[in-house]
N, C-alpha and C positions, 0 to 999 in steps of 0.2 A: 627606432621605436621611441615613442614619447611616454611620459608619465605625469601623473598629478600627485602632489604631496598635499594631503589634507591638513590644513593648518588654521582653520577658521574658528576652532572651539574656544570657549572662554577660559578653560582651565580652572574651574571654580574650586576643585579639591586641592589645587596648588596655591590658592590664595593664602597669604598676601603677596607671595612672590609674583603673582600674575596681576597685581594691581596696576602696574605701569608697563606691562608687556604681555604678549600672548604666550601660551605654553611652549610652542616650538622655538620661541626666541630665548628661552631660559638657557643660560650657559651651563654646559657640562664640561668641567675641567677646562674652562676658557673657550670652548667652542659651542655655538648655539646648537641646541638639540636637533633642529631641522637641518643643520649642516651635516650631521652624521647621516641623515637619510639621503641628502644630495650626493654625498661621497659614495654611499652604498650603491645608488643607482648608476653613478658614473663608472663604477668598477665593472659594470656589465654593459658598458657602451651606451647607456641611456643618458644622453647629455642635453636633451631638450625637455625642460620640466616646467609644468604649470604649478603655481602655488596659489591656493585660494585663501583669501584673507577676510576677516571680519573684525574681531576684537583686536584693538590696538594694532592696526595693520602696519603702521610706521615702524613698529618694533621688529617685525620680520624683515621689512625692506632694509632697515639699518643693519640687521644681523647678517643678512645674506648678500646684500648688494646685487650685482648683476649675475652672481653665481660663479664667476670666473675662478675665484680662489678655491672653489670646491670642484672645479672641473666640469661645470655645466652652464648652460644658458637658461636663464629663468624668465618666465612670463608670469606677472602678477595679475590676478583677477579678484577684485573685491566684491563681497556680497553685502549690499546695504542692509539686508535682513538675512540672518543665518538660515541656510538652506538644507542642512543635514548632509549625510555622507553621499547619498545619491543625488540629492538636489544640487550639490556642488558639481557633480559630473554634468548634469543638465545645463548648468550655468556656463560650462566651459566646453560644450559639445563640439564647437567648431574646430577645436584642436584635435579631436579624437574620432572623427567620423570616417576616417579612411583606412585605418589599420589597427591591429592589435595594440593595446596599450596597458600600462601598469598603473595601479593606484596604491599608494602607500600612506599609512597613517603617519603624521608628522611628529609623533611622540615616542618613537621606538628607536632602539639601537640594536642592530642585529648583524650576524654574519651568515644567515640562512642562504643556501645556494639557490639563487634566483634562476639560473640556467636549468636546474633540475625541475623547477616548477614550470618553466616555459615548455620543457619537454613533455611533461604531463599534460599540459594544456593542449599542445599540438596533437599528441597521441590520442586524446579522447575527443577531439573535435568539439571542445566545450565552448559554450557561450561565455562562461566565466570559470576561473579556477581560483579557489580560495586556499591560501597557504595556511595550514593548521599545524599545531604542535600538541603533543600529549601534555595534559595539565596534571602532571604527576603529583604535585603538591596540593592539588584541588584549591587553587587560589580563586578569587572571586572574578572569574571570567566565564561568560555564558558558554554553555555546552553546545558544540556543533554535532548534530547527529548525522552519521554517514552510513552508507550501505553500498557495497561493491564499488568503492572508489568514487562515489557521488555524495554530494551533500543532500540530505533529505529534509532536515528541519533545524531550527535553532531553538534550543531549550533554555532552561533557567540556569541558576548557579549549580555547580557540582555538589553532589552529596556523597557520603561515605560509600553508598551502595554502587556508585558508578565505578566500573572496573578500571578503566583508564580513559577518563573524559578527554575529549579533544577541544581545543580552544582556537579561535581565529586570531591570527597574528597581526591583522591589519594590512596584509599584503595580498593583493588580488590582481589577476590577469584577466583582461576583458576584451571581448570583441565589440566592434561598433554597434552590433545588433542589440546590445544591452539597452540602447536608447529607446528601443521599441517598448521597453517595460518601465521606463522612468517617466513619471508625469512631468509635464512642462510647467516651469515657472512657479513651482510650489515646494514647500519643505517636504523632504522624503528621506527615509533611511534605507540603505541597501538590504539589511538583514530583516527588516519588518515589512517593507513596502515593495521591494523589487524582486529579491530572490525567491520568496515564497510564491509569488505570481508566476515567475519564470519556470520554477520547478513543477508547479501544478499544470503548466502548459506543456510539459514534457521536455523542457530544455535540459541539457546536460550542464550541471554546475559541479565541476570536478573538485574532489577533495585531495589536495596534495599534502600528505603528512610528512613534514620536514623534520630535520634535526639541526642542532646548532645553538648558538647563543642568541637569546632574545630578551631584551630588557624593555619594559614599558613603564614610562615615568609619568604616572597620572595622579599620584598623591605625594604629599610632603615627605612621608616616611619612605616611600619607594625612591623618591628623588635623592634623599640623603643616603639610603642604604646602597643604591646602585652607584652613586658617585664615589662612595667610600670603597666599594668593591673594585671599581675601575682604578681608583688611586692605588690600592694595594698591588694591582697588576703592574704598576709603574714603580713600586717600591717607595712611594711617598706616603706621608701620614696626613698631609693637608694640601689644599690647593689655594693659592692666593692670586687674586686678580691684579690688574694694573693699579698702581698708586696705593696699594695696601701697605700699611706700616705696622709691624709687630715688634713691641719692645723686647729686648733681649731676655728679660726676666719673666716674660709671659710664656705660658705653655699652651700649645695648640695641637690637638691630636684628632684624627678622624673627622675633620671638619672641612667645609667648603666656604671660602671667603671670596666674595665677589670684588668689585672694584672699589678703591678708595675707602677701604675699611681701616680703622685704627684700633689697636688693642694695647691697652695701657700696662704699666709695670705690674708684674705679679698676677695679672689676670689669668684665668684658666678657661679654655674653651675646648669642649669635648663633644663629639657627636652633634655638631651644630652646623647650621647654614646661616651665614651672616650676609645679608644683601648689600647692595651698593650703599656707601656712605654711612654704614653703621659704626658707632663709636662704643667700644667696651672700656669702661673706666678702670683705673688701677685697682687691683685686688678683686675685681668682679669675677663671678663664676657663672659660666653659661654651659649647661649640659642638656643634651637631648631636646633641642629647641631650634626653631627657626626665628630669626630676628630681622626686622626691617625698621627703618627710621620711623619714629612716631608721626612725623609730618606727612609721610606717604599715605597713611590710612586714617588719620584723625578725621572724624566727621563723616567717614564712609560707612556704608552699611555692608557688613560682610555677606558674601553669597551664602545661600542656604546650605551648601555642602561643605563650607569652610570649617576647619577646626577652630575651636574657641581660643582666644588669646587675651592678653592683658597688656596695659601700658606700664612700662617701668622706666621712669626717667624720660629720656629722649628716644626710647626705643619701644617697639611693639613686639611682644614675645609670644610665640605660639609653642607650647610644650608638645612634645611628640610622645 
């Protein structure tokens, strides 16, 4: 079985961390985010994977290589213009026209049982099976409306009145017939352009309600919180990348330090993300913030969805 890992997005809500790399190439405790997805698929015997690229494609190639260290063989397909979640499938259809395949969003870390979802897919003779989770905390993920084990529609954000809203995990199992519903050579999204059309045509789009850990890293706050959560599972209070130097008198807690970071005497860093080549001066305090070097973003226009930040010496600081 083959899979596609959707990795072409800009990651605007993760800016400035995505100024020089795409979201799936961002390191999570030293491993690229998309590497977690590759390992997840490999664990289920899915070892031939297509990765679609657009923004900063070289950053994903550099992070993943040929895929061998994650137990997979990778095929890279670039999109000169971004094509959306189903447009990406159209652009790679020659890989998937012969058998059932899997599509996974490149920004998640999960242990959801994929075999159980595949069983649901086969038992329902579905055109597509969407892996869903209860959104018990009513986070800002679109509600998926279901009935008798089928997806019926895609709604807005959850509200208090929703008893137990379901949300899409970004994991889906598809039959090649899905291409009958995907327009050729244009931008399209699965949940707005493809599935509604298929459902109205009487196709079975199965709803597999799963359980398990699922983490989606789409904002700076989620990136930090989830990284710290993973850190605590390992018993550590911070993670430091290659070439990072921390003075003995400095205090670093619940923080993520990328490569070649320097932290001076008596500095305090707490609940922070320090990107490659950041220097924190002696005695400086950094709390609840993302920091990148000034030269990385100076003169650049922040994306519309980016959090506001400010220059402080040789750094650019985004408060969280």
